[in-house]
Residue, then its C-alpha position, 0 to 999 in steps of 0.5 A: g231440526l235437532s232434538v234436545e236428546n240428540l243434541s246432548r248426545v253429540i255436544e261433546m264430540v262436535q268440537y272434535s268432528a265435522v258435525c254441523l248443528s247450525r242450520e238455516w232455511v234458504v230459497c232454492a231456485d231450481c231444487e224442485n227438479e232435484r227433489t230426489w236428493w231430499d226424498n228419503m228418511f234422512t232428509r225429508e224434513f229439510y225440504g219444504t214448499a210454500d206459496d210465494g204470495e204470487g200464486g206460485t210455489v217456492t222451494l225451501i231448503d234447510r241447509t247447514t251453515c258451517m264453513p267448507a273444509q279449510g286448508k288448516e284442518g285439511m293439512v293437519n289431517y294430511g300431515t297425520m297421514l304422512l306421519l302414519i305412512v312414515c311410521m308404518g314404513l319404519f315399523s315394517w322395516y323393523l319387523n323385517k329385520r326382527e324376522v330375519r334375526f329371529d329366523e337366524d337365531n332359531t333354525t327349523a326343518s324348513d332351513y334344511s329341506i326342499v320339496v318336490r311338488n310333482p315327482p314321478e308317480d312311481a317314485v315312492d322309495p325314500d332310498e332312491w330320493r336319498d341316493f339322488f340328493d346325497t350328491f349335493a349334500d356335504k353331510g348327507v340326507t337325514l330325512v325323506t318323506v314321500a307323501l302319497d295321493n291317498e286322500p280318499l283312504i285317509q278321509k274314510l279312516v277319519a270318518r270311521r274314527r268319528d263314528i266310533k267316538l259317536l257310538l261310544h258316546k251312546l254306549p255305557p261308559k267304560l265299555t271295551l270293544d274290539f272293533d276288529d272282531e265285528e261279530g262279537t262287537e255287533k252282539i254287544i252293541l245290539d244288547c246294549m241298545a235293547k237294554r237302553i230301549a227297554a229302560d227308556n220310560s221318559w215322557f214324550i215331551t222329554k224326548i221332544f226337548a232332547g231332540i231339539k237339544s241334539f239338533s241345536i248342538s249340532f250347529l256347535g260341532y257336537q253330535d250326541g247321536y240322538f237321532q241315530s240308533e247304535e245299530k245304524i251307527w254300527n252299520r255305517i262303521k261296517n260299510t266304512n270298513d268295507e270301503i277302506r279295504e277296497l281302497q287298500q287295494r289301490e295303487y297310490n302315486a307320489a304327490s310330494v317329496f320332502v327331503t331334509f339335509e343334515t346341513e343348511q349348506g346341503q339344501r342351498t347347494a341343491l337349490e343352487a344347482m337347480n336354479f333354472s329359469k322357467a324357459e329352461v325348464f320348459l325347453n328341458n335343458s336340464n339333464m336331471r331326472v327331477d322337474q326343476s319347477a317342482l323344487f323350491k325352498g322349504r319355508v313351511l313348518p313341518n306341522a303346518v303341511r296339509w298332507t291330504d292336499l298335496n296331490y292337487s295341482r296349482v291350477t286346481i287350487i287357484a281355480a277353487q280360490l277364485a271361485t270362493m272369492a267370486i262367491t265372497l264378492g257376491l255376498c258383498l253385493l248382496s249385503a250392500l243391496i240389503l243394507f242400502r234398502s234398510r238404511l233408507t227405509l228402516s230405523t237406525m236400530a234395525f240397520s245396525i242389527i242387520l249390519s251386525t248380523f252380516n258381520s257375524i254370519i258372512p265370516v262363518l260362511v267364508r270359513m265353510m267355503v275355504n274348507y272346500e279349498k285345497h292348500y299345501n300348508e296351513g299358512s296359505r289357508q289362513a291367508s285365503i281366509y284373511i283375504k276374503i273376510t277382510v274384503f267383506r268387512w272392509v266393504n261391509t263396515a267402512v265403504i258401504t256405510r258411507l256409500i249408502t248414507p245419503f249425501l246430504a246426511t253426511l255432516g248431520g248431528r243426528s244418531k242416524d247421520l254418517i259421522n255419528t254412525v261411524n262413532a257408534l261403530m268405533i264404540s262397539e269395537l271398543v267395548v262390545s267386541p272384546l267383551l264378546r270374545y271374553l264371554d265366549p258362549f261356546v266355552i261357557l256351554d262346554r265347561h258348564y253344560f257339556a262337561p258335567r254330562a260327559k260320559s268319559d274322561e276323553e269327553l271331559y277333557f274335550c270340554f276344557r280344550g279352550g276357546w277357538y280362535n283364528l289368527s287370520e280373523r285377528f289380523t282382519d280386526f286390526t286392518k278393519v280398525l285401521l281402515l275405519c280410522t284412515f277412511y273417516s279421519a277427515f270427518m272425525p279427527m278424534i277417530w285416531w284416539l278411538g282407534a288407538a284405544i280399540l287396538f290397546f284393548q284388543y291387544w290386552m284382551d287377546k293376550f289374556l285369552l291367548l295365555r289363559s283361555w284359547k286353545k292352541a292354534p294350528y301351526q302356520g307360517p308368517e304368510v298372514s302377517k306378511f300379506s297383511r303388512v305388505y298389501f292390506n295395511t298399505a291399501a288402508v292408508c291409500l284408501g284413507i288418503i283417497s277418502s279424505g280427498y273426496a271428503y274435502a272436495q265435496s264439502p260442505y255437503t249441501n248441494l247448494c251454490s249461492c246466487n250471485a248477480d255478477e255471474p251471468e251463468t246463474e240466470v236460473c236465479d232470475g225472477l226468483t221471489t224476494q219474499r223471505e217469510f213463509s207460512d204453512v210450509l209443507l215438508l216431504n215428511n208431511t209435516v207443516l211448519s206454521e212459519v219459516l224465515a229464510v235468509d236473504e241470499a238465495s241458492y240454486f242446486c249444484n251437484q257436489d257429489n259429482v266428483a271424479f278421480p282424482p278429487t281436484p277443483q277441476n270437477q267444478s263447472y264454471s257455474n257450479q263452483w262451491m269451493t273456497d280458494s283455500q279448499e281448492l288448494l287443499c284439493r289439489i294437494y290431495g288429488i296429486t297425492c292420490i295419483v302418486l299413492v295409487c301409482a306407487y302401490g301398483f308399481f312397488i306393491l303389486g308390480g313387485r310380484l309381477a316383476l319377480f315372475i317376469k324375471s323367473l322366465v329368463r333366469g333363476v330367482y333363488n337367493p338365500s335369505k339368511v346366514n348359514q348357522h353351520k348347525d347340524f339338523s340332528d343336533g336340534i332334533g326334539s328341541e327346535n328341529f322336527g321332521y316332516v311327519p305326515q299327520l292331520s293337525d287340528m282335527f275337530g273332536f281329537h285332542f292330538p294330531l292323527i298320524i297317517s304314516n308308519i313312524d317306527e323307522i324314525d326318532v320319535d323326537l321328530m314328531g313335534w308333540k307328545d301325549p302326556n297320558k302315554h308313558s311307555q319307555s320300552d318302545k316310545h313309538q307305541n305312545y303314538d299308536d292310539h293316534n295313528l290311523y295306520f293301525d285302524v284297519k289291518h293291511n299288508d303293510l303292518h309288521r308288528e306282531r301285535n298288529m300283524a295283518p292277516s296272511e295271504e292264506t287267511d284273507s287274500s282280500m287284505k293284500s294290495k294288488g300293487s307293490r306300492p305302500i298305501f300310506s305316506v312313507i317317512k324314513h330317517y337316516p341319522p348320521e353315525w354319531a347320532k346312532r351312538 
């Protein structure tokens, strides 16, 4: 049943796997009642019927003859798993120590800061917060940032900037426009549009191709405005201006407050004074004016804060995450159903194409869904992406492949059987995936198609911004390879070497792209790394042990037990024909074999796939015992280990968070995690310490973050980045004006003479109805020695 081509393809790997190439025909006593096990495209050629010479019909099965799993091979895999657990535990311990040491050697603003998540709505004055927290500080408060719930206003300002960039793309290069002068700007735009239309003598077919190009590149994140006239874009900008002026009249409440102390001790003193249990907070046993549940240690990097999401409650955030997780699980189910049908009815090539398509499309859909979630910081967002993509790729690549492969095609040597399918997946991860990352089509289009057609320096720079990457997806690829290795190690021990080679090539390819090609990723904390290490890496090992236990318990994957005259429970074999030479054997694939010679010993059907948890010998009924003594001992060891690991994972990994929550109900849980370095915050400004400055980082289409606050009252070294194209030395704050949404549409908070807002007499509509600011407020209180 194995062609010469297939034999040459697998002959080199046979000795390193459980692939069985030796087969023999046997007479089966009652397999005609279990025909569905063989009635699929994988195993139809292994089931046949023939005349028994007495006017009846006999069922013949072509089974593998390899020995079931033995203790020696199984214990080698068991020892490998234990070694992996020990090494991962030591590596995790080492990383934790290195993280603490690195954290102690490098102080950041998070070491000096606390966050108030639900402050009083009208507490928008940073001076009040400074006065309040000064009582805890030995050297005072250095920086206060009050974030407002002005997300609608910020979204409109960003939309206005995007439309202006789109409009400038359609207008002649180096055209200067004053968008505050709407009447004059509209005249220039309409004149330019009229000249463009008059000069447009391109053929109709050219316009069609231009439209197709515009529609195609929109999926890449580009817009050239081909389907939108200059007038339409300008009218949208004017409407947005009116909406912004209306939003400027609203009162915005305080969403969160970031307080940065001059010393680490100030932060610790404040948190220790507010270290109350949830029960005490609920009973309101504190005399402080700030809700204690709103305070926590600020371990978020300043540039990782998602400022427009701070006004959402935790209930809203969790509900959105649960909704997107439910959709992701639904996509997993849909993928499983489609892959199941394609695996049984289509060719291996078609199945591989469908599998690759799902692996490419679903992560994109996941990232789109996560855009609708709200997160307080970028690390939390990346963790959400990581969880969803990891769950899908685990299920889609490792679990579904095994579940939908027919049980009797597990140990076959053909390319479509399970072990060779897994081997093909590993080879793809080794060769194809790194090459696809290196040959990034989006980067090639940017540099070789869009760059020569750029109309401005800004567009040209944007084409060379570098390739995009997502840290959560890089961790996903690692955990996927780890799961594949542990999940299929019992079938193919060589998979450990393939996994090591994959991770080696992934490391060096990612390092090269990170240093030479990829653009700078958004700031984020260690959430993804810790989450992957604590939850998913350990889960991969647990699933690998469980998978190996079932792999050995279900061996030899024939669903046949030998007829034994000494056991009365096998009476199903009574009266079976003794004939062993058969002619004209009809297979389920409608092929007819002219002659088949069966072995002397007959068999009967016994369901080896019916193994419950844990995978132990007790799953066999008395008359359906297929395990050898060595195999039974091996399964007992794996079964006990599975129970121990599942209980340990539930108690130590999942139960740790639950225990911390229960503890927080009755007592405070704050505990400093590092040694006080006794450094002043102001000593490291501009080098290692930066401020919590409200800004939108990693905005597509913009080279630098978009600032959403007035920064004139802070040291610009608190920003954390600089625009190298700006060189003003008289007032360094002006170097950031082009990136500050604060100056986009005039309002009453403006105070510079060159950006002065209209007075009340000239335009009363520009004056806010309330006395609160409409942008987040940041104020710097440098110590006296720093002012000199």
